[in-house]
C-alpha positions in Angstrom: 0.2 0.2 -0.1 2.9 2.4 1.0 3.9 2.2 -2.9 0.9 3.2 -4.4 0.8 6.2 -1.5 4.3 7.2 -2.5 4.1 6.5 -6.6 0.6 7.8 -7.3 1.1 11.5 -6.3 4.5 11.3 -8.1 2.7 10.2 -11.1 0.0 12.3 -11.0 2.2 15.5 -10.2 4.5 14.8 -12.9 1.6 13.9 -15.6 0.1 17.1 -14.7 3.3 19.4 -14.6 3.8 18.3 -18.1 0.2 19.0 -19.4 0.4 22.2 -17.6 3.8 23.4 -19.5 2.2 22.9 -22.5 1.0 26.2 -22.2 4.5 28.0 -22.2 7.9 26.8 -24.3 10.0 25.3 -21.5 13.2 26.6 -22.4 12.3 30.0 -22.6 11.1 32.9 -19.9 7.6 32.9 -20.8 7.5 29.2 -20.0 8.1 29.5 -16.5 5.6 27.9 -14.3 4.6 31.3 -12.8 4.5 33.3 -15.9 1.9 30.7 -17.5 0.0 31.1 -14.0 -0.4 34.8 -14.6 -3.0 34.0 -17.6 -4.1 30.5 -16.1 -4.4 30.9 -12.2 -6.9 27.8 -11.5 -4.3 25.6 -13.2 -1.3 27.2 -11.7 -3.0 26.4 -8.2 -3.7 23.0 -9.1 0.2 22.5 -10.4 1.2 23.8 -6.6 -1.0 21.7 -4.6 -0.4 18.5 -6.2 3.5 19.0 -6.4 3.6 20.1 -2.6 1.4 17.4 -1.7 3.7 14.5 -3.8 7.0 16.0 -2.6 5.6 16.0 1.2 4.0 12.6 1.3 7.3 11.1 -0.2 9.9 13.3 2.1 7.6 11.9 5.2 7.8 8.4 4.1 11.6 8.4 3.4 12.6 10.0 6.5 10.2 7.8 8.3 11.5 4.7 7.0 15.3 5.6 6.7 15.9 8.1 9.7 15.3 8.4 13.2 15.1 12.5 12.9 11.6 14.5 13.0 13.9 17.3 11.7 11.9 17.3 8.2 8.9 18.3 10.0 9.5 22.0 10.3 11.4 21.9 7.0 8.2 20.7 5.0 6.1 23.5 7.0 8.9 26.2 5.7 8.6 24.7 2.3 4.9 24.6 2.0 4.8 28.1 3.4 7.1 28.9 0.5 4.6 27.4 -2.0 1.4 29.0 -0.4 3.3 32.3 -0.8 4.1 31.4 -4.8 0.5 30.6 -5.1 -1.0 33.7 -3.4 1.1 36.2 -4.8 1.0 37.1 -8.7 4.2 37.0 -10.3 3.4 40.3 -11.9 6.7 42.8 -11.8 4.1 45.7 -12.0 2.6 44.8 -8.7 6.4 45.0 -6.6 5.3 43.9 -3.6 3.5 40.6 -5.0 5.9 40.2 -7.1 8.8 40.1 -4.2 6.4 37.9 -2.2 6.0 35.4 -5.0 9.9 35.6 -5.8 10.4 34.9 -2.0 7.9 32.3 -1.8 9.3 30.3 -4.9 12.7 30.4 -3.0 11.6 29.5 0.0 9.7 26.1 -1.5 12.5 25.4 -4.0 15.5 25.7 -1.7 14.1 24.1 1.6 12.7 21.3 -0.6 15.9 20.7 -2.3 17.8 21.0 0.9 15.3 18.5 3.0 15.9 15.9 0.0 19.6 16.4 0.1 19.7 15.9 3.9 17.3 12.9 3.8 20.2 11.2 1.3 23.0 12.6 3.1 21.9 11.1 6.4 21.9 7.7 4.8 25.2 8.0 2.5 27.0 5.1 4.6 24.1 2.9 4.8 23.8 1.8 1.2 25.3 2.7 -2.6 21.9 3.9 -3.6 21.9 6.8 -0.9 25.5 7.6 -2.0 24.7 7.9 -5.7 21.1 10.0 -4.7 23.5 12.5 -2.7 25.8 12.9 -5.6 22.8 13.5 -8.1 21.1 15.5 -5.8 24.1 17.9 -5.3 24.6 18.1 -9.0 20.9 18.7 -9.6 20.9 21.5 -7.0 24.0 23.4 -7.8 23.5 23.5 -11.8 19.7 24.0 -11.3 21.5 27.5 -9.3 23.8 28.1 -11.8 21.4 27.8 -14.8 19.0 30.2 -12.8 21.3 32.7 -12.5 22.5 32.3 -16.2 19.4 32.1 -17.9 16.6 33.4 -15.4 13.6 31.2 -15.1 12.6 28.8 -17.3 9.9 25.8 -17.1 12.6 23.5 -17.8 15.0 25.0 -15.0 11.9 24.9 -12.4 10.8 21.5 -13.0 14.1 19.2 -13.5 14.9 19.3 -9.6 11.3 18.3 -8.7 11.0 15.6 -11.5 14.2 14.3 -10.0 12.7 14.6 -6.5 9.7 12.6 -7.6 11.9 10.0 -9.0 14.5 9.7 -6.3 12.1 9.3 -3.6 9.7 7.4 -5.6 12.7 4.7 -5.9 13.5 4.8 -2.2 10.0 4.6 -0.7 9.2 1.8 -3.2 12.1 -0.3 -2.9 12.5 -3.6 -1.1 14.9 -3.4 2.1 16.6 -6.8 0.8 17.4 -5.7 -2.7 20.4 -3.6 -3.3 20.7 -1.8 -6.8 24.1 -1.3 -7.1 26.4 -4.3 -6.6 
C-alpha cells in the first residue's frame, strides 16, 4: 500500500506538470511555471497543490523509513509556506510587493525542499550505495540548477528538473525492497 501512496501522487503531479507546461515554451522565460500562471491561475494553483502534496508525502515516508529524525517536519512546514506564498501572490512585476513575495515564496519552496531531500540522502550516505548515488545526483542537480537559474533566469525546464528528480528518487527509495541492493 505504501508503494501506491508513494508513487501515485508523483505520477499524477508529473503528468499534470507536463500537461501544464504545454501552455508555455519550457526553455524560454515565458514558459516559466509562474509566468504561465499569470494567465491560467486555477491551473497554477492545482499544479502547486499537486507538487507540494507529492513531495511532502514522499519526503515524510522516506524520513520515517530511513531515519530517526523528525527535523524534516519544520522544513516541510517552511517549504509549504513558500509554496503557499508562491500560489497566493502574483508573478506580476507591475505589482512589486506581490512580485517579490511570490519570488521569495518560490525561492523558499525550492531551496528548502531541495535541502530536505539532500539531507535525507546525506543522512543515509553510508548505509547503501543508492543513497551515495542519490546524494551526489541531488547535489549536482541543485548546484547545476542554481547556476542555470543565474545564467538563463527562470524557465519551465530549470524549474521542473529538480522537482522531477525529487519525484523519481523519492519514489525509488520509498518503493524499493529493503532486501534488494540496486548497485552491487
